[in-house]
N, C-alpha and C positions, 0 to 999 in steps of 0.2 A: 448259359442258363440262368434263370432268376436266382439271385442270391439275397441275402439280408436275414434279418432276425424275425422270428415269431415268438410271442409269449405262448407257451405251451404247458401242459401238465404231464409230468413223467410218472409213469405206473410202474412201480417196482415188482419183482416177482412175487413178493409177499402182499401185493395189491395196496400198498401205500402210495399215497399221491404226493408230489412234489412240484411246486411251481418253478419253472426254469424258462429262461430265455435261450432259444435254440436258434443259431445263425449258420446258415450254409455258406461255406466259403468257396469251394470249387468242387467240380466232378471232371474227373480226367479219365479218358479212355486209354487203357494200358494196351500191351501187345502180348503175343503168345511167348516171346522171349523173356518177358519179366518173370515168369514162373519156372525157369530152367534151374533145375536142382532143387526145387521145392516139391515135397511129396503132395500130390493132389489126388483127390478121390477120383475113381474111374469116371463118374458121370460128369465131372468138370473138366476133364482133360481137354475137350474141344471147345471150351468156352474162353472168353476173354475177360480180363480183370478191369473192373473200373474202381477208382479211388475217390472216395468222398472225403473232403476235408470240412469238418464242422466245429463250431464252438459252443460250449454249454456254459451257461451262467446260473447259479443258484440264486433265484430272486425271492425265495422263502426266508423265514425266520429260523428255520432248523437246519441242522447239518443234514446232508443227503448221503446216506450209506450207499456203497456200491454204486458209485456214479458212473461206472463203466456200462451199466446196463442200459443208459439212454440209447446206445447204438441198437439194442434189441428192438426198440420201437421204431427205428427208422428203416425205411424200405426204398429200394430202387426199382422202378417198374420199367419194363422194356417195351419196345414198340410192339411186341406180340402180346401185350396186355398181361404178361406173366411177370411175377416179381422175381428179381435177380436173388441168387443164392449168397446169403452171407457167409463169409469164410473167416476164420479165426486166425489163420496164417498171415504173417507179414511178409511183404516181398522186399527184403532188404531195407533200403533207406527210401523206397518208393512209397510206402504207406505204413507208418508207424503208429500203434495204439499207445497213446500217451495218457489215457484216462486214469484218474486216481481212483483209490478204493472208496474215499470219503471225500465230499466236497462241501466246505463251509459255507455259511450264509454269506452270499456277496462274492463268493469264489468263482472263478471260471477256469476251464482248460479247453485246449485245442486238440483234437485227435484226427485220426484218419480211420476209415472203415473200407473195406473191400467187398465188392460184390462180383459175381461172376454171371455173364449173360452169354447166350449163344454168339457165335461168330457174326452171324448175318442179322443180328438184332441190335438197334441203338437204344438209347436211354430216353425214356418219355417224361418221367417225372420222380422227384425225391419226395417221400411223404413221412410225416410222423403221426403215428396213431396213439391216442391215450385212452386207457380203460377198455381195450378190446379183450374180451375172453373168448371161450370156446363157444359160447352162445350168446352172449350179450354183445349188442352192436357197439361200435366206438362211440366215445363220449365226445371226442374231438379229433379232428384231422386238420393237420396243416401240410401244405404242399409248395414245392418249389419246381415249376415247370422247366423242362429243358427246351430250349429253342428248336423249333421243327419237330419235335418229338410227337405232339398230338396228331399233326398233320400226317406224319408218316404212319403212326399207328392206326388212323382212321381210313387210310387210303383204300384199303380192302374191305372195309365194313359194309355189310348187306344194308340195302335200302328197302323200304316198304315194297312188297312184291317179288323180291329176289328169293330164290331158292338155293340153300346151300346144304351140303351133306353134314348132318349132326351125328356125332358118335354117341351112341348109348350102350353102356355096360349092362347087359341084361343077365349076366351071370353065366358060369359055365353050363349050367343045366339048361339053359334058354338060348344057347347059341353064342355066348360071349359077346364080344363087341360088335354091334350093328351100325351099319350107315344108314341113317334115316333122313331122307329129303325133308327138309324143314323150310316153310315159307313164312316170312315175317308178314302178317296180315295188317297190323296196326300197333301204334304206341300212343296212348292217351294219358295225358296228365290228369290226376284227380285232384281233390281238395281234403285237407285235414279232417274237414267235417265228415267225409265218407267213412271215417274210422269210428265215429261216434255211434254207439248202438250196434256196432258190427259183430259183437259177441267175442271179439279177439280180446285177449287179456294183454293189455298195454300199459306200460308205466307212463308217467306224465310227460316225459321226454319224447317218447315214442307217438304219443297222441298229437304232438305239434308237428310231426313229420307229413310231408306230401306223398301219398301214394301214386305209383305209375302203373297203368294196366298195359300189359304187352299181350298180344294175341299172336300165337304161332300155330300153324297147321302143319302136322306131321303126316306123312305117308310112309306105310310099310311095304317096300317093294318085294320083301322076301317072303319066306315059309314060316319064319319064327315069329311068334307073338310076345313081344317084350313086356314082361310084368311091370306094373307102375305106370304104364302109359295108356291104359285100356280106354280112358275117357278121351284121349286125344288123337288116337289114331285111327286110320281108315285103311283097309287093305288094298 
């Protein structure tokens, strides 16, 4: 995989920002046997551990409290396009969390974090996201691609004109989860100028972003009419 250092911004739980240099050292796929004797939640029992070794350097002028929180903003995305599950347990000597509570200016530490992915899923990319909230978009994203990961993840992606089954949760009163054939009609790149005068409430950073327009046609082959898709469905 791609390794090396990126200058990023660490956002702490209390929303404070600290400049750090983050270096990905290695990503190793483990095996089922690694977790023998370790209590793992039920939904993780059929998954495989991946061990990420990384180095953090405080490049700011102030000490960084709770330096171990850097791992919280790191993610491992699988070839199923879903994020791996971060786990807090350590598998003996295979992956030790050695992050300190506080990191002085200029100080560094190397640590290991564990993720769980399904058995038949590989790793696509490691990303660090800064400033992401429940509503706000990310301020900064740094990535370290895994060799062959994107090709594997894109192999089954739909092309324009393809129809795939889209799962829509209409709620229990409306039939539950429905399978709706969806056909990708077009993907068009817009221009930042499209957002000017659009009426959308955007901050200065969002106004500089490029919009993409995706047109998808859905068909409802069943008897239930899913709420929330009325403008896009034809029976």
